C-alpha positions as CSV (number, residue, x, y, z in Angstrom):
1,M,30.3,104.9,133.9
2,F,30.7,101.2,135.1
3,E,27.0,101.4,136.2
4,L,25.7,98.1,137.7
5,S,22.1,98.9,138.4
6,G,19.7,95.9,138.0
7,Q,22.5,93.4,138.3
8,T,23.3,90.9,141.1
9,A,26.9,90.1,142.2
10,L,28.1,87.1,144.3
11,V,31.3,87.9,146.1
12,T,33.1,85.2,148.1
13,G,35.1,85.9,151.3
14,A,33.2,89.2,151.4
15,A,32.7,89.6,155.1
16,A,36.1,91.4,155.5
17,G,39.2,92.6,153.8
18,I,39.5,92.7,150.0
19,G,36.2,90.9,149.6
20,E,34.3,93.5,151.7
21,A,35.9,96.4,149.8
22,I,34.8,94.7,146.5
23,A,31.3,94.1,147.8
24,Q,31.0,97.7,149.0
25,R,32.3,99.1,145.6
26,L,29.8,97.0,143.6
27,T,27.0,98.0,145.9
28,E,27.8,101.7,145.5
29,A,27.7,101.1,141.7
30,G,24.2,99.9,141.9
31,A,24.5,96.1,142.1
32,R,22.7,94.0,144.7
33,V,25.4,92.0,146.4
34,A,25.4,88.6,147.9
35,V,28.0,88.7,150.7
36,A,29.2,85.1,150.8
37,D,31.4,83.9,153.6
38,I,32.0,80.9,155.7
39,D,31.4,83.1,158.8
40,L,27.6,83.8,158.4
41,A,27.4,86.2,161.3
42,A,30.2,88.3,159.9
43,A,28.6,88.2,156.4
44,E,25.3,89.3,157.9
45,A,26.9,92.2,159.7
46,T,28.7,93.3,156.5
47,A,25.6,93.1,154.4
48,K,23.7,95.1,157.0
49,R,26.3,97.8,157.0
50,M,26.2,98.0,153.2
51,G,22.4,98.1,152.9
52,R,21.0,98.7,149.5
53,G,19.6,95.2,149.3
54,A,22.8,93.4,150.2
55,F,22.2,90.0,151.8
56,A,24.4,87.3,153.4
57,V,25.1,83.8,152.1
58,E,26.8,81.2,154.2
59,L,29.4,79.5,152.0
60,D,32.3,77.1,152.5
61,V,33.9,77.3,149.1
62,T,35.7,74.0,149.6
63,R,32.4,72.1,149.3
64,A,31.0,71.7,145.8
65,E,27.4,71.2,147.1
66,Q,27.6,74.5,149.0
67,A,28.7,76.4,145.8
68,T,25.7,75.0,144.0
69,A,23.4,75.9,146.9
70,A,24.8,79.4,147.2
71,V,24.1,80.1,143.5
72,A,20.6,78.7,144.0
73,K,20.0,81.0,147.0
74,V,21.2,84.1,145.1
75,M,18.8,83.2,142.2
76,A,15.9,82.6,144.6
77,T,16.6,85.9,146.5
78,A,17.5,88.2,143.7
79,G,16.2,86.5,140.6
80,S,19.4,86.9,138.6
81,L,23.2,86.5,138.9
82,E,25.3,88.5,136.5
83,I,28.6,88.9,138.4
84,L,30.8,86.4,140.3
85,V,33.9,87.5,142.2
86,N,36.0,84.6,143.5
87,N,37.8,86.3,146.3
88,A,37.9,83.9,149.2
89,G,41.5,82.8,149.8
90,L,44.1,81.6,152.3
91,A,47.8,82.5,152.5
92,G,48.7,79.3,154.3
93,R,51.6,78.6,156.6
94,A,54.9,80.4,155.8
95,A,57.6,77.7,155.6
96,P,59.9,76.0,153.1
97,I,58.4,73.1,151.1
98,W,60.3,70.5,153.2
99,E,58.4,71.7,156.2
100,Q,55.0,71.8,154.6
101,T,52.6,69.0,155.4
102,D,50.0,67.4,153.2
103,A,47.4,69.1,155.2
104,D,49.1,72.5,154.7
105,W,49.0,72.0,150.9
106,H,45.5,70.7,150.6
107,R,44.0,73.3,152.9
108,V,45.3,76.1,150.6
109,M,44.4,74.3,147.4
110,N,40.9,73.5,148.6
111,I,40.1,77.2,149.2
112,N,42.1,79.0,146.6
113,I,41.5,76.9,143.5
114,H,38.9,74.2,144.2
115,G,36.5,76.9,145.4
116,P,36.7,79.1,142.3
117,F,36.4,75.9,140.1
118,Y,33.2,74.9,141.9
119,L,31.6,78.3,141.7
120,C,32.5,78.9,138.0
121,R,31.1,75.6,137.2
122,A,27.9,76.4,139.1
123,V,27.3,79.8,137.7
124,L,28.3,79.5,134.1
125,P,25.2,77.6,132.9
126,L,23.1,80.5,134.1
127,M,25.3,83.1,132.4
128,R,25.3,81.0,129.2
129,T,21.5,80.9,129.2
130,K,21.3,84.7,129.5
131,R,24.3,85.1,127.2
132,Y,25.8,87.6,129.6
133,G,28.1,87.5,132.6
134,R,31.2,88.7,134.3
135,I,33.5,86.6,136.4
136,V,36.5,88.1,138.2
137,N,39.0,85.7,140.0
138,I,41.4,87.1,142.6
139,A,44.8,85.8,141.8
140,S,48.1,87.2,143.1
141,I,51.5,88.4,141.9
142,A,52.8,85.3,143.7
143,G,51.0,83.3,141.0
144,K,53.3,84.9,138.4
145,E,56.6,85.1,140.2
146,G,56.4,82.6,143.1
147,N,57.1,83.7,146.7
148,P,59.5,81.7,148.7
149,N,58.0,79.9,151.7
150,M,54.6,80.2,150.1
151,V,54.6,77.2,147.7
152,A,50.9,76.3,148.0
153,Y,49.7,79.8,147.8
154,S,51.9,80.6,144.8
155,A,50.9,77.4,143.0
156,S,47.2,78.0,143.7
157,K,47.3,81.5,142.4
158,A,49.1,80.4,139.2
159,A,46.3,77.9,138.8
160,I,43.7,80.6,139.2
161,I,45.3,82.5,136.3
162,G,45.3,79.3,134.2
163,L,41.7,78.6,135.1
164,T,40.7,82.1,134.1
165,K,42.4,82.0,130.7
166,S,41.0,78.6,129.9
167,I,37.3,79.1,130.7
168,A,37.4,82.6,129.2
169,K,38.1,81.0,125.9
170,E,35.3,78.5,126.4
171,V,32.6,81.2,126.6
172,A,34.2,84.0,124.6
173,T,31.5,84.1,122.0
174,E,28.6,84.0,124.6
175,G,28.7,87.5,126.1
176,I,30.6,86.4,129.1
177,C,33.9,88.0,130.1
178,I,36.2,86.2,132.6
179,N,39.3,87.9,134.0
180,A,41.7,87.8,136.9
181,V,43.2,90.4,139.2
182,A,46.7,89.9,140.6
183,P,47.4,92.1,143.6
184,A,50.8,92.5,145.2
185,V,50.7,92.5,149.0
186,V,47.5,94.1,150.4
187,R,47.3,95.1,154.1
188,T,44.5,92.9,155.3
189,R,44.1,90.3,158.0
190,I,45.4,87.6,155.7
191,L,48.9,89.0,156.5
192,D,48.5,87.8,160.1
193,Q,49.3,84.4,158.7
194,L,52.7,85.5,157.6
195,T,55.9,86.7,159.4
196,E,56.9,90.3,159.3
197,A,60.0,89.3,157.4
198,Q,57.8,87.6,154.8
199,V,55.7,90.8,154.4
200,E,58.8,93.0,154.2
201,Y,60.2,90.8,151.5
202,M,57.1,91.4,149.4
203,I,57.0,95.1,150.0
204,Q,60.7,95.6,149.0
205,K,59.9,94.1,145.6
206,I,57.3,96.8,145.0
207,P,58.6,99.9,143.3
208,M,56.0,102.0,145.2
209,R,57.4,100.6,148.4
210,R,54.1,100.2,150.1
211,T,51.2,97.7,150.4
212,A,48.1,98.2,148.3
213,D,44.8,99.3,149.8
214,A,41.8,97.0,149.4
215,D,39.9,99.8,147.7
216,E,42.6,99.9,145.0
217,V,42.0,96.3,144.2
218,A,38.2,96.8,144.3
219,A,38.5,99.6,141.7
220,V,40.0,97.3,139.1
221,V,37.4,94.5,139.9
222,H,34.7,97.1,139.4
223,F,35.7,97.7,135.8
224,L,36.1,94.0,135.0
225,A,32.6,93.3,136.5
226,S,30.9,96.0,134.4
227,R,29.3,96.1,131.0
228,D,32.1,98.4,129.9
229,C,34.4,95.4,130.1
230,S,33.1,94.2,126.8
231,F,36.2,93.3,124.8
232,V,38.5,92.2,127.7
233,T,38.5,88.6,128.6
234,G,41.1,85.9,129.6
235,Q,43.4,88.6,131.1
236,C,45.2,89.0,134.4
237,Y,45.3,92.6,135.6
238,D,48.1,93.4,138.0
239,V,47.5,95.7,141.0
240,S,51.1,95.5,142.1
241,G,52.6,99.0,142.5
242,G,54.9,98.4,139.6
243,R,56.2,95.0,140.7
244,A,54.9,93.1,137.6
245,T,55.9,94.4,134.2
246,Y,54.6,91.6,132.0
């Protein structure tokens, strides 16, 4: 079930955290995974640990030409690309909007929404030619509810949900399913960018009263990346411990 043998997946921000957990899960399901990250040395180390044909790709998602080059490298290395997981993301500086600078705003937007746009645009022509593909965009519960002192992050994740729903409809008749996953707070290094008070605020809104594990997010991504996800597209799946009920 959810077998991925013979398929290739490109996972961004995959050297650590949620991205690494997703890459590991897809590898164990039989996919050959391109571990894409701005930190090439870390990506190479992660790919080496995973084995099973995993390989590293250096990628700054904020640069359109690197997105195109990354897709080309995957095709040259593996010969196909059936799965794209847009995971690379940045929480940004925790502060109210009147303390946020232009640079704070643009840095988060460039990574969190421009990157997925560039990669979806680069990979969809290949998927359309093959008339098959799976794209999973990592959003956040903040994109649905908005977290105070995280205006850029919340806005960027709302944009990811909109991007997902829009392009899913554009290719819905072409064998391509595009969905988003919206985790609540996950205990990874991205939390180092936030204050403990900010993290506690998010945990207290979760009925399960705990952070998610990266593997719990990866499990949902695995389904959405598989052939079994055949009549599910344009959706946002919450991994929120009960926080979201809509």
